[in-house]
C-alpha positions, 0 to 999 in steps of 0.5 A: 500500499505504501508503494502504491502511495509513493508511485501516485505521488510520483505521477507528473505531467508537463505541457511541452512548448510544442503542445505535447502533454508529458506524464511520468509514471513508474513501471509495474503499476497495476491495471486501471491506475490513473496516468493523468487527467488529459481533458483538464490538461488539454483544456477540453471539456470531457463531453468534447472527447465523447462527441469527438469520438476521442481515441488513442493512436499509436504506431506500435501494436501494443497499447499500455494506456487507455482513455476514458472518454466519460471521465476524460482521464488516461489509465494504465491498460496493461502492466508496463515492464520498463526493462521489456519495453526499452531494455536499457535505453533512457529515458523510456517513454511511450509516445502516442496521439489523441485523435478527435473528430468533428473537427478533426484534431490530434494531440501528442502525448508522451508517458515516461516510464521511470524505473523501480528496483525490481531486478537483481544483478545476475552473472551469466555463469554461476562458476568461473574457473582459472588455472594460474601458475604458482610462479605468476608475478605479483600484480598479474590480472585476470579478467572476471565476468561482469554481472548484469542488471536490467535496472538503470540509474541508481537501481543499476549495478553499483559495486563488486566485492571479492572474498576472501582477499588473501591472495587476490584483490578486486580491480575495476576499470571503467570504459568509455561507454560507462561499463566496467572491467572487473579484474582479479589482481594477484597480490600475494604469491601462490603456493601450489604445495600449500593451496592447490585449489583456491575458492573465491566469491565475487558479489555484485551489488546494486544501489536500489531500495531495498538493495539487491545482489548476485554472486558467482563462485571463482575456483582457481587451480594453481599450476606450475610455472607460466612466465608470460601472458598473451598480449593483443597487438592493440587494445581496441580493434574497429571494423565495419559491416553492412546490414543484412550481410549474409551469415559467414561474413568476415568481420575482423581478425584479431591477434595476440602473441605469447612469449612462452614456448610449447603449450604455455605459448599456445593462445586461444580467443573467445568472446566474453560478452554477456549482457547483449546478443552479441554471441547470437550474432557474432562468432569468434574462431578460437584458434585464428582470432577471426570474427564472423557473422552467425546471425542477422544484422540489422542497422535499425536494431543496433548501429554498432556492437562492442565485442569484448575479446579474450586471449588466454594460454595454456597456463591460465594467463589472459589478455583482453581487448575490444572490437567495435563493429559499426553497422552501415545502413542500407535502404532496405525499408519502405516508408510505412503510411499509417492512416491515423484518422479519415473521413469517408464522406465529405460534404461538397460545401465543405470550407477550404482547408477542411482536414479529411485524413491525418497520416503518419509516415515512418521509415526505419532507415537513417540519413537520406534513406530515412528522408521521406517525401509524400505527394498525391494525385494531381488535378484534384481539389485536395492538397497534402500539408506536412506538419512536424514529426512526419505527420501529414494532413489531407485537406481541401484547397479548392471548392468541391462540386459533386456534380462534377465529381461524386467520388475521389480516389486519392492516392498518397505516395511516399518515397525516401531519398535513398538510392535506389529510392523505395516508395509505398502508397495508399489509396483513399476513397472519398465520397462527396455528399450532395447539397442543393446548389443546382436549380432545375433547368428546362430542356428548352428556353421556351415551349410552343405546342399545338392542339386542335380545337374541339379537343376532349377535356383532359387530353394531354397536349405535351410535356415539359421536362427539367433536369436537376444536376443534384442527387436524390431528394435534391434532384426530385423535380416538381412542376407547378403552374404559376398563376396567371390569367387569359383574357381575365380568366385564370389560366388554371381553367384552361390547362393543368400541369402534372406535378411529377411528370410535367405533362400539360393537359387541357382542362376544357375544349378549345374553340379556335373561333373564340381564342387562337393562342394563349401564354402561361409559365410552368415553375420547376422546383426541386425537393431540396431545403431550401428548394431551388426553382426556375420557370419557362414560358409556354405558348399553346396555339389553337389549330382550326378544325373545319367545324363550321359549314358555310353560311349563305348571306345572299340570296336570303332564303325567305319564308313567305315571300318570293325573291327572283333574279330577272334575266332579259331575254336579250342577255348575251353570253356571260350575263351577270344574273346574280351572285351567291355570297357565303362566308365560313367562320373557320380559318385557313383552308377551312374557309376557302369556299367553292361554288358549284351548280348542283341542280338547274332547270336548264343546266345549258343556260347558267353557270356558277363561278367556282371562286366568286359564286357569280351566276352568269349565262353561258349562252344567248337567251332565247324565247324558247327558254322557260320563264321560271328557272330554279338553280340549286347552288352548293357552297363547299369549304376546303376542309377535311372533311368538307362542309357545305350549304345549299342555296336556291336561287329563282331566275325569271327569264322575262322582259316585263313584270306582269309576265313574271308575276303570272308565272311565279304565282304558281310556285309552291310555297314550301314555307307555307306548307311547313307552317301548316304542317307544324300548325296541324301537329300542334292542333292535333296534340292540343285537341282543341277544336276552338283553336283549330277553327280560329286558326283556320279562319286566320289562315284564310284571311291571310290568304285573301289579304295576300292575294289582294296585295298582289293584285294591287301590286300588279295594277299599280305597275311598281317594280319587284324590289330585290333583297338588299344583303346586309353589310358583312365584315370578316372579323378575322380577315379570312372570309370570302366576302371582301366587298359590299355591293349596293344595288339601285333600281331605277324606273324607266318609261317602259314599266317592264324594264329598269336600269340597274347599276352597281354603286361603289363599295360602302365603307367597310370595317375590317379587323386585321391581326398585327403579327407583331402584337400579342392578340390586339385587334386593330381596325382599319377602314378600307374603301374600294371601288368594286365596279365602275361600269356603265349601267347594265340593264337587269330586268325584274 
């Protein structure tokens, strides 16, 4: 318990000037022991560690320290043995980084492991034997094996003790590397006859608390006289060997000479290192003194080796030297790329210098072989920013656009400066997440569509389409009909737009004669937040359909009165009898009218102009021609299918009115017949006798009245006045009656003849569509002289 309290008191931390946090803890602390309050020392709130998914990153696979995010502290995760972790290296420290995300940050942490006295000094051999001649000179030296203590500092080996000290004393020599040479020095001559074998105890003591020690037994056999000890040619030898050299490679050769002869002058060589792995790597030929490799030599494990060599003769006399072997580095290690933290997805609206990935580079080689440079692919919106201690950050250096590239495969390549250069690479895949930064775009800047009039409501007219370069919900386009009006009527009562497909449907049946075209706007809106939109102008043009038959304006078909055109018997060929005037409210070729003679009393006498409807004689009128001529003229338009109308033209071939009246009184009156039929049907349904008798009396009275009127007109000598057609104006400018004819009948001295002349065309109103306007009708006045001819006779 006291030990744990002392260890806890020894816990320290220091914030380095470079932002690194340092702690110091003793080795062998129990699992879960507190290392330090990292959140407090970094100036962070504990909740930042949780929200940032704080974690420990270390280059080594073993993790001795763990992070408690909730408490914001560092704890011991596994038992730490300083000797296993760092051997004799000082200081011994664990280096790692604390990684946080959102935003990405990292902090360097160092935990120094201090030594405790948990290892006693030990000798490799428990017993060491010497054969020493009894004639050995006072001051003769014998090298003893050194003890090893895995602890460092004050806990390391401090002194040696040799007991008993009757013949020998202990002599210690410090080397340049801090190690000591332990020698046993003869201070009193040996006497084989008195002591043939002497036993000594060598004790090694450390400076720890509590103090610990180790012992080795020395057994000396006293021999006969051996006057000279072996002597090396030099106290220190140096050699160089290249790492990764194959086994059996020659390293160096040493030489020792002995002035004695015979067996006392034969020298044998050996390696006396006990604390390191020298004997596993190097081997010495005991006879020749050559040192060769027997193991793998790696510059990254050790840059030099110090080999302690011993030369001994048969008489037990020895000499020692050391061989320093420097290892030459070669470029045999590729740079290691370690991904500390990375993001797999980044938003396309990420700001410049946003950290995407953090990388640590390590090359175990040294010098130029360990100098590493890293780079990434070109022509990408990222750059690699170097920081201290071979740390790199992959950051954005320009704007991202998912529509231009939705994914990046970023290859990070690192190469060292060795010859030949070694390199390694890693590929990072980064997805670019979408933001709503693109408005829908229509395929065309404006649309124009046609629909034939008299369509069925709900008919699909055409489709507008808009594309959105964004993704998923941000690219989902909805279509909206913008509010507007057509001639004061909401456009929604004319058309509708499908929100999903953009199909435009007709809401009503259109009539070309009422509306010829209209405009509206359609808005395309995406599903982003906030939504983006664009609109487009749409023009719908109504196409005419041949849905109106021609309308005959002249001659007018009256119900009770009879209208006839008079042709004098003296009329020449081409005499203008009359003109059929008709119009068609349709437009284009649907309003192009043609006139044909369908039936005639005498087809050889009259013809009808195909385009103008003029009825003219085609031969000379003769006395044999009947007075009563009945012509059926059919008027057809040019639509598909065509529509037509029929008009009956009564022509009187006579020179005087009495002749005409006497002949035309017998004409049947279809209108009267139809009226009587309708009247009888009404009477039959009503079955009212009184009304029947009353109506019959009225009809008889009307007959008598008309007969008397006709007789009065005959005796008065007044001419028959033809029907004057009303003025007609084509409101669309596409009719077939461009002029208005006025007829004047003048009385002459001969009551059977009259002069007829055509007056000038009356002033007419014509509506003209201005192509440059948007539907405004302009009214213009036009006057024409239709026919300036001498009076031509027309008999009625």
